[in-house]
C-alpha positions in Angstrom: -7.6 15.2 -22.1 -4.1 16.1 -20.6 -3.5 14.5 -17.2 -0.4 15.0 -15.1 0.4 12.5 -12.3 2.6 13.8 -9.5 5.3 11.1 -9.5 7.4 11.8 -6.4 6.4 8.5 -4.9 8.2 6.5 -7.6 11.3 4.8 -6.3 10.0 4.8 -2.7 8.7 1.7 -1.0 5.2 1.1 0.3 1.6 1.4 -0.8 1.8 4.9 -2.4 4.7 3.7 -4.6 2.7 0.7 -5.8 -0.4 2.7 -6.4 1.5 5.4 -8.4 3.4 3.0 -10.6 0.5 0.6 -11.3 -1.9 3.5 -12.0 0.6 5.1 -14.4 1.2 1.8 -16.1 -2.5 1.0 -16.5 -3.5 4.5 -17.6 -0.7 4.4 -20.3 -2.0 1.1 -21.6 -5.8 1.6 -21.3 -6.4 5.3 -21.1 -7.4 7.4 -24.1 -5.6 10.5 -22.7 -2.3 12.4 -22.9 -0.4 11.4 -19.8 2.4 13.3 -18.2 4.8 12.5 -15.3 5.1 15.6 -13.1 8.3 16.3 -11.2 9.5 12.7 -11.2 12.6 10.6 -10.7 14.1 9.3 -14.0 13.4 5.6 -13.4 10.8 3.4 -11.7 11.4 0.4 -9.5 9.0 -2.1 -11.2 8.5 -2.6 -14.9 7.1 0.8 -15.7 8.5 2.1 -18.9 8.9 5.8 -18.4 10.1 6.4 -21.9 6.6 6.2 -23.2 5.3 9.0 -20.9 6.6 12.6 -21.2 8.2 14.1 -18.1 7.2 17.6 -17.0 9.7 19.1 -14.5 12.3 17.1 -12.6 12.8 16.6 -8.9 15.2 19.0 -7.3 18.8 17.8 -7.3 19.6 20.3 -4.5 19.8 19.4 -0.8 19.6 22.9 0.7 16.1 24.3 1.4 16.6 27.7 -0.5 17.9 26.0 -3.7 15.2 23.3 -3.5 12.5 25.9 -3.2 13.8 28.0 -6.1 13.9 24.9 -8.3 10.3 24.0 -7.5 9.1 27.6 -8.2 10.8 27.3 -11.6 9.0 24.0 -12.1 5.6 25.7 -11.6 6.3 27.8 -14.7 7.5 24.8 -16.6 4.5 22.7 -15.7 2.0 25.3 -16.6 3.4 25.5 -20.2 1.9 22.1 -20.8 -1.7 23.3 -20.3 -2.7 20.3 -18.2 -6.4 19.7 -17.8 -6.0 17.7 -14.6 -3.2 17.2 -12.0 -3.5 14.2 -9.8 -1.5 13.7 -6.6 -1.6 10.0 -5.7 -1.0 10.6 -2.0 -1.5 13.1 0.8 2.1 14.3 0.8 1.5 17.2 -1.5 4.4 18.9 -3.4 4.4 22.7 -3.2 3.9 23.2 -7.0 0.6 21.3 -6.9 -1.4 24.2 -5.6 -0.1 26.6 -8.2 -0.7 24.5 -11.3 -3.5 25.8 -13.5 -5.5 22.6 -13.8 -8.3 20.7 -12.0 -6.9 19.0 -8.9 -7.4 15.5 -7.6 -5.9 14.1 -4.4 -5.9 10.4 -3.4 -5.8 9.7 0.3 -3.8 6.5 0.8 -3.7 6.2 4.5 -2.4 9.1 6.6 -5.7 10.9 7.0 -6.6 12.5 10.3 -7.7 9.9 12.9 -9.4 10.2 16.2 -7.2 7.6 17.9 -3.5 8.3 17.6 -2.5 5.2 19.7 -1.3 3.3 16.6 -0.3 6.3 14.4 3.3 6.7 13.5 5.0 10.1 14.0 4.8 12.1 10.8 7.5 14.3 9.5 7.1 18.1 9.7 6.8 18.2 5.9 4.1 15.5 6.0 2.2 17.4 8.7 2.5 20.6 6.6 1.1 18.8 3.6 -2.0 17.7 5.6 -2.5 21.2 6.9 -2.3 22.6 3.4 -5.0 20.1 2.2 -7.3 21.4 5.0 -6.5 25.1 4.1 -6.8 24.7 0.3 -9.5 21.9 0.1 -11.8 24.2 -1.9 -9.2 24.2 -4.7 -9.5 20.4 -5.1 -12.1 19.1 -7.5 -12.2 15.6 -6.1 -10.7 13.6 -3.3 -10.4 9.8 -3.8 -10.1 7.3 -1.0 -9.2 3.6 -1.3 -11.9 2.4 1.1 -14.9 3.7 2.9 -13.1 3.1 6.2 -11.5 6.5 5.6 -14.6 8.5 4.7 -15.7 9.6 8.1 -12.2 10.8 9.1 -11.8 12.7 5.8 -15.1 14.4 6.2 -14.6 15.4 9.8 -10.9 16.1 9.6 -11.1 18.5 6.6 -14.8 19.5 6.4 -15.0 18.1 2.8 -18.4 17.8 1.3 -19.6 14.2 0.7 -20.1 14.7 -3.0 -16.4 15.6 -3.4 -15.2 12.2 -2.0 -15.2 9.2 -4.2 -14.1 5.7 -3.2 -11.9 3.9 -5.8 -10.2 0.7 -4.4 -6.6 -0.2 -5.4 -6.1 -3.0 -7.8 -4.0 -6.2 -8.0 -1.4 -6.8 -10.7 -2.5 -10.2 -11.7 0.4 -10.6 -14.1 2.7 -10.7 -11.0 0.6 -11.9 -8.2 -0.8 -15.4 -8.9 -0.3 -18.9 -7.4 3.2 -20.0 -8.3 4.3 -23.6 -9.2 5.9 -25.8 -6.5 9.3 -25.7 -8.3 9.5 -21.9 -8.1 8.3 -22.0 -4.5 11.0 -24.6 -3.6 13.7 -22.5 -5.3 12.7 -19.4 -3.4 12.5 -21.3 -0.1 16.0 -22.7 -0.7 17.4 -19.3 -1.7 16.0 -17.6 1.4 16.8 -20.5 3.7 13.2 -21.1 4.8 11.6 -24.2 6.2 8.8 -26.0 4.5 6.3 -24.6 6.9 6.2 -20.9 7.7 3.8 -18.0 8.5 4.5 -14.8 6.6 4.1 -11.1 7.6 4.9 -8.3 5.2 5.5 -4.7 6.4 8.1 -2.2 7.4 7.4 -2.7 11.2 5.1 0.3 11.6 3.2 0.4 14.9 -0.1 0.0 13.1 0.9 -3.3 11.6 0.7 -5.0 15.1 4.0 -6.8 14.7 4.6 -7.1 18.5 1.4 -9.0 19.0 2.1 -11.2 16.0 5.4 -12.2 17.6 3.8 -12.8 21.0 1.1 -14.9 19.4 3.6 -17.0 17.4 5.4 -17.7 20.7 2.2 -19.4 22.0 1.9 -21.8 19.0 3.3 -25.2 18.6 6.1 -24.0 16.2 8.9 -26.5 16.6 8.8 -27.4 12.8 7.8 -23.9 11.6 9.0 -20.4 11.3 7.6 -16.8 11.4 9.0 -14.8 8.4 9.0 -11.0 8.2 9.5 -9.5 4.8 9.9 -5.7 4.5 12.4 -3.0 5.1 14.0 -3.1 8.5 12.9 0.2 10.0 10.5 1.8 12.4 10.1 -0.7 15.3 12.3 -3.4 13.7 15.1 -3.4 16.4 12.5 -3.6 19.2 10.7 -6.5 17.5 14.0 -8.3 16.9 14.9 -8.0 20.6 11.5 -9.2 21.6 11.9 -12.5 19.7 15.1 -13.1 21.7 13.4 -12.3 25.0 10.6 -14.7 24.2 13.1 -17.5 23.3 11.9 -17.8 19.7 14.8 -16.1 17.9 15.8 -19.3 16.1 12.2 -19.6 14.7 11.9 -16.1 13.4 13.5 -14.8 10.2 13.8 -11.2 9.0 14.3 -11.1 5.3 14.3 -7.4 4.7 12.9 -6.0 1.4 11.8 -8.8 -1.0 11.3 -8.0 -4.7 10.7 -10.5 -7.5 10.6 -13.4 -5.1 7.6 -12.0 -3.2 4.8 -13.8 -5.1 6.5 -17.2 -4.6 7.0 -16.2 -0.9 3.3 -15.6 -0.6 2.4 -18.8 -2.5 4.6 -21.0 -0.2 3.3 -19.7 3.1 0.8 -21.6 5.2 -0.8 -18.2 5.8 -0.1 -14.5 5.8 -0.6 -13.0 9.2 -1.7 -9.4 8.9 -4.0 -8.5 11.8 -3.3 -4.8 11.6 -5.0 -2.3 13.9 -6.3 -0.5 10.8 -5.4 -0.6 7.1 -7.0 1.7 4.5 -6.3 -1.0 1.9 -3.4 -3.4 2.6 -1.6 -4.6 -0.5 -0.1 -7.6 1.2 -3.6 -8.9 2.1 -4.8 -8.6 -1.5 -1.6 -9.9 -3.0 -1.5 -13.0 -0.7 -5.1 -13.9 -1.6 -4.3 -13.5 -5.3 -1.4 -15.9 -4.8 -3.7 -18.5 -3.3 -2.6 -18.1 0.4 -5.2 -17.4 3.1 -4.8 -14.3 5.3 -5.2 -14.1 9.1 -6.5 -10.5 9.4 -8.5 -8.0 11.4 -12.0 -6.5 10.8 -10.5 -3.1 9.8 -8.8 -3.9 6.5 -10.0 -1.7 3.6 -9.2 -4.3 0.9 -11.8 -6.7 2.5 -14.4 -4.1 3.3 -18.0 -5.3 2.9 -16.7 -8.5 1.2 -17.7 -12.1 2.2 -14.4 -13.1 3.7 -14.4 -16.1 6.1 -15.0 -15.1 9.7 -12.8 -17.9 10.9 -9.8 -15.9 9.5 -10.7 -12.6 11.1 -9.3 -12.0 14.5 -9.4 -9.3 17.1 -6.1 -7.4 16.6 -5.9 -6.7 20.3 -6.3 -10.4 21.3 -3.0 -12.3 21.3 -4.8 -15.6 22.2 -7.2 -15.5 19.2 -4.3 -14.6 16.8 -2.2 -17.5 18.2 -5.1 -19.9 17.8 -5.6 -19.3 14.1 -1.8 -19.2 13.5 -1.5 -22.6 15.2 -4.3 -24.0 13.0 -2.4 -22.7 9.9 0.9 -24.3 11.1 -0.3 -27.6 12.3 -3.5 -28.6 10.7 -3.7 -26.8 7.3 -7.3 -26.1 8.2 -7.3 -22.6 6.7 -7.5 -23.9 3.1 -11.3 -24.0 3.2 -11.5 -21.3 0.4 -10.0 -21.0 -3.0 -8.2 -17.8 -2.3 -7.1 -17.1 -5.8 -10.5 -17.4 -7.3 -12.0 -15.5 -4.4 -9.7 -12.6 -5.1 -10.5 -12.6 -8.8 -14.2 -12.4 -8.0 -14.0 -9.7 -5.3 -10.9 -7.6 -5.8 -10.2 -5.1 -8.7 -7.5 -5.5 -11.3 -5.4 -2.4 -12.0 -7.2 -2.1 -15.4 -10.5 -1.8 -13.6 -9.1 0.8 -11.2 -7.6 2.8 -14.0 -10.9 2.8 -15.9 -12.6 4.2 -12.8 -10.0 7.0 -12.6 -10.6 7.7 -16.3 -14.3 8.1 -15.6 -13.5 10.4 -12.7 -11.2 12.6 -14.9 -13.9 12.9 -17.5 -16.6 13.8 -14.9 -14.3 16.4 -13.3 -14.0 18.2 -16.7 -17.7 18.2 -17.5 
């Protein structure tokens, strides 16, 4: 079985990058298949060794639209020389060559599916919108669509008219070799390196509207936070400037830290937090929620988190994302009473959340079924 993975998400940040890299790594280790990287960058951001996986076609080095299009048309001929059985795009931003490759097609929806309420949806680029339109137009050419949680199923069916039997739910996994409870010495070193207090609440995102960062800040302002800090980890974009200004307006600027992107220190940052505060308006999965739990840190979250869908997560940690007071109440308990540690988060995540090996095995089964 010859499987090509569209690898244009490598070297980007966010959930699609993590999914692409971890799926590739796990398939390379566990899968009995010939795996190919399709139109990729030449290096990955994590520990993925691309030398072990053949590369089919390279991303265009050109910046002008005509030259870029010509390069990608040439790539179609190059890719088809490899006689792929399956081509899998791990996100809904579809490269043009995808539709012309002579192979069974699989698309994974990671989050930007059509939604009925656009109040918390970020503005998509014209290319992104074009990709979503192409999926709707050419959906009959796709053998299977995978989604990371059933929260997406209704929108996918109604938005694209896709038959139920073509949609399969395969949740993302957790890299348990990276995300696990860290020792106090490592936590202390990271805390010193990042100039953090002993007591802090963590939020991880790139300040997209759907992440509910404004209400997190307003809730923190209502807590007894004299000896604590609200820490944001993630790229400073989207609504970052407005959120930073809001902390000053509320008079809590000295108790809020913006770290920017955090790499290798992230597991220790999770482990040292009193809680992760992630009460998003909607999340099709949420890597930060899963990773924080794997690191032994409880998560203040909302009912619409795909990673926790249909799982027995403590109701005391689930808040209404539109209710500042309820978020503040649970944050205050985390800061001042340590009362959130009523569950063994690490063991809970091991019991209820997939590893990447398990996720890769389910994709292997899917590939085999598509070819039958």
